[in-house]
Every structure is written in C-alpha cells, then in structure tokens.
N, C-alpha and C positions, 0 to 999 in steps of 0.2 A: 706648830706645836713642837716643843723640845722634850724628847724622851732620852733619858740616860740611866746609867747604872752605877752602883758603888760596890766596893768590897773586894774586888779582885786585885791582889798584890803579886809581885814577882820577887822571888828570892834571888840571892846572889848567884846561884847556879842556874838561874833562868826558869826554874819551875814556878808555876803559879799556885797560889793558895788564897783562901778566903779569910778576910779579917773584917767582921761586921760589929766590932766593938763600937759603942756609941761615939767615942771620941774620933774614931776613924771615919765613921759616917759623916760626922760634922765637918771634919777637915776636908773630906772629898767634896762635899757640897760647896763649900767656900771656894775650893780650887776650880770646880766646874763652873760656878757662877762667874769667876774672874775670866776664865778662858773663853766662855761663851759671851761675855760682855752683856749679861742680863741680870735682872734682880730676882728671877724665879725660874724654877724648872717645872714644866707642866706635869710630867710623870717621872717619878724617881723610883728606881727598881733595885732591890737587893739581888745581886747577880746570881750567886749559888749559895748553897747551904754552908754556914760556918759552924762546924761541929763543936767548936770551943765556946761559942757565945750563945746563950739562950735567945731564941728568936724574940721573946717578949722584951728583952733589953734593947735589942736592935730596933724593934718596931716602935717602942716608946720614943726613941730618939727621932725616928722618922716623923712621928706625929708632933714632936716638939718643933721640928723644922716647918711642918705644916702650919702650926699655930703662929710661927714667926713670919709666915708668908713667903718663905724661901722655896717651898715646895707646895704644889697645888694638890696633887694626888699621888698615892703610893701603890706600888706593885711589887710582885715577887717573880723571880725567874728561876726555873729549874728547882722548885720546891715541891715536895710531896704534899698531898692533901692534908695529911696529919699536921704538918707544920703550918699550912695555910689556916687551918681551923684555930690553931693556937694564936696566930697573929690576929685573927679576927676578933678574939676576945679582948685585944688591946685597942684595936681600931679597924675600920673597914679596909678591905683589900680591893682596890679598884681593878687590878688586872693581874693575870698570870701570863708568863711567857714560857712556852714549852716548844720543844722540837716537833715540827709537823710537816710532813711531805708524803708523797705516795709510797715512799720506801721506809718511812718511819711514822707509823700510825698509832703508836701506843698512847699518844695524847688523847685519842678518842675516849679513853677511860675517864678523862676529865670532863667530857661533854655534859653528862647529867649534873655534875656538881656545879659547874660554872653557870649552867642554865638555871638551876634552882636558886643559886645565890646571887644571880645577876652580876656576875664578875666577867669582865672582858677577858678574852683569850687571844693572845698574840702568838703566831707561829713563827719560830725561827728555823733556819735551815730549809727554807721553802723550796730551793732547787737541789736539795740533797748534795750539798758541798760542790755544786756545779755539775754533777753527773747528769742532771736533767735539764741542763741549759743548752741552748742552741749551739751547735758546733763543737761540743765538748769532745776532746780526744785525750785519753789518759796518756798516750804515747808522746804527746806534744807538750806535756807539762815540764816545768823545770825539773832537773834531776833530783833536786832536794825538796820538791813539793811533797807535803805530808800525805797527800792523797795517793801517792804511789805506793806507800808502804804501811802507813798507819791508819788509813781509812778502811773501814770494813767493806766499803763499796769497791775499793781498788784491788781486793784480793782475787787471785785467780779463781775462777768459778763464779764468784759474785759478779765480777765485771762482765763475764760472758753473759750472765742472765740480764744484767743491766743493758748491754748492747742489744739484746733481743727486745727488751721492753722499750728502749729508745726507738728502735726501728718501727714498732707498732704505734708509738705515741707520735713520732714524726709524721707517719702516714696520716694519722688523725688530724694533726695541726695543719698539714698542707691541704687536706680536704676542706678544712674550715677556714683557710686563708688567714691563719694566725700563727705566731711564733710558738715554738714548743714551750718556752718559758711562760708565755701567756696562757696556754692551755693548762699547764700544771697549776699555776696560781689561781686560775679561774676554778679549777676543780676544788682546790683548798677552800676558796671563798664560797663555794656552793654549800658548805656546811654552815648552817646558821649560828652554830655555837662559836665559830671562829670569827673574832672581831676584825683581825687583820693578819696579813702575811708579810713578814719582813723579808726584804730583798736587798741585795747590794748592787749598786750601779757605779760604773767608773766614768761615764760620760753623760752629758745632757741628752744625747741621742738615746742611750739605753733607758734613761729615766722616762722620756717621752714614750718609748716603745712599751714600757710596762703599764702605761695608762690603759692599754688594751686589755691587760689582764684583769684590771679592776672593773672594767665595763662589759666584759664578755660574760654572757649568761649561758650556761650550758643546759641543754635539755636533759630530761631523765635518760633518754637514749644515749646521749653523749657521755653522761656519767657512768652508765652501765658499760659502755664500750671501754672507757678508760679503766674502770676497775677490773674488767676482764683482761686488759692488757697488762696490768700490774699483778695479777693473781699469782703468777709464777713466783714473785718475790715473797709472797706471804707464806709460801711453803718452805722458806729457808730455815 
C-alpha cells in the first residue's frame, strides 16, 4: 500500500509553507506517480492546513483525482476537527494523521470523533522524535540536530524528566523481553481508535524488529504500569 502526502513546499530561504491549491495538488500527484512508477496512490493525504485555500476547493480536487483513478482514498493530516467536518461535506475522509505518543496524547481528543465517524487514525511521531527509542542519547546527536535546541523534549528539565521516564520504561521492556520501541508502539496500538502507528526505519533489521511492536499485546496491568511511568510528563 502506498501512502503519501501533498501540499508542503519550501521557500527560497528554506522555510516550509503549505500550498493546497487544486493545481498544486494535481501537479504533485502526477510527480508522485512518476517517481513511484505506479498508476495510482492508495491513500493521498493533505499534509497541513493551508490558510489561504478553502479546504472545500482542495478536497474537490482530491475527489476529481479519485474519480480519475489516480487516487484510491483520501486523508487529512494535522487538521482540526472543524476542517475535517467541512471536508466531509464534499466527500468522505478515510483517515486522519495526528501526532501521538506517550509524551503527546492530545490526539486522544480525536478518539470519540473518529470512532463515531469510522475514520482511520494514524499516529505520527510514535517514538517522540526518537526520545523513546532504544539507545537514545541526546548528547550523542549531531551538534546541528534540531532535537538539541528546537525540540521541547530536549530542553533542560524536560529531558531530565524523559530520562527518568525512559529508565522506568526500559525496565518494563526488559522484564517483558521486548525492545523499548516495541513497548511504546504496542501501548499506542492498544487504543482501538488508533488504526496504525507510523515509525521510521533505516535498515531491514529495524523493520523486522518493529514487527514485534505490532504483534505484542499488552495486558491491562502492563498498560497501567506504562501510564504510571509517564504520569510525570502529564504534569508538565
């Protein structure tokens, strides 16, 4: 299955911005199809909100592409429920993509909505920018890595809390004979409203290791233990 996005552009000064005008969406679809060497995209998602283009205009173009067979299903990423509802008046929304991990749980506010509307929910940032990945060490990152200065997790005080949380979660993962990343993703997937957790892998070995995350079933006691371990972060 091929999932991809549209709309994110980069200005000459390197800053990103959103352009979801119909002509931009169509051009990006054609470019993606050519690069991927395929005749259709299974799930096409509008990346972020474009404040200059009415979502109805963008969503109508997406559905023209569906009618042409170039896109099978359409989703939204990082859009508030208000805009999702406006899009739904034009055509169905198959999925939403929102940030979700033990340190970012605001997406739980979407749970009743996606459950009632039968919309898939994909969680991005599943390992909290790597801070909840096995072997993570802020001090060993490249000097220019954004997580040193621009990440909320890397700030002094915040990172101290995360180190304490990591210690408890690592103890849990070792006791259950699974990797920390697998424990974290298994907790995310324990929520029935979450259709999938998005992860990044660099090697085939990492990809195979993450199969454990999808197949690990946590008990209610496991879930309670994990949520107790991350409770310190909720007081931030």
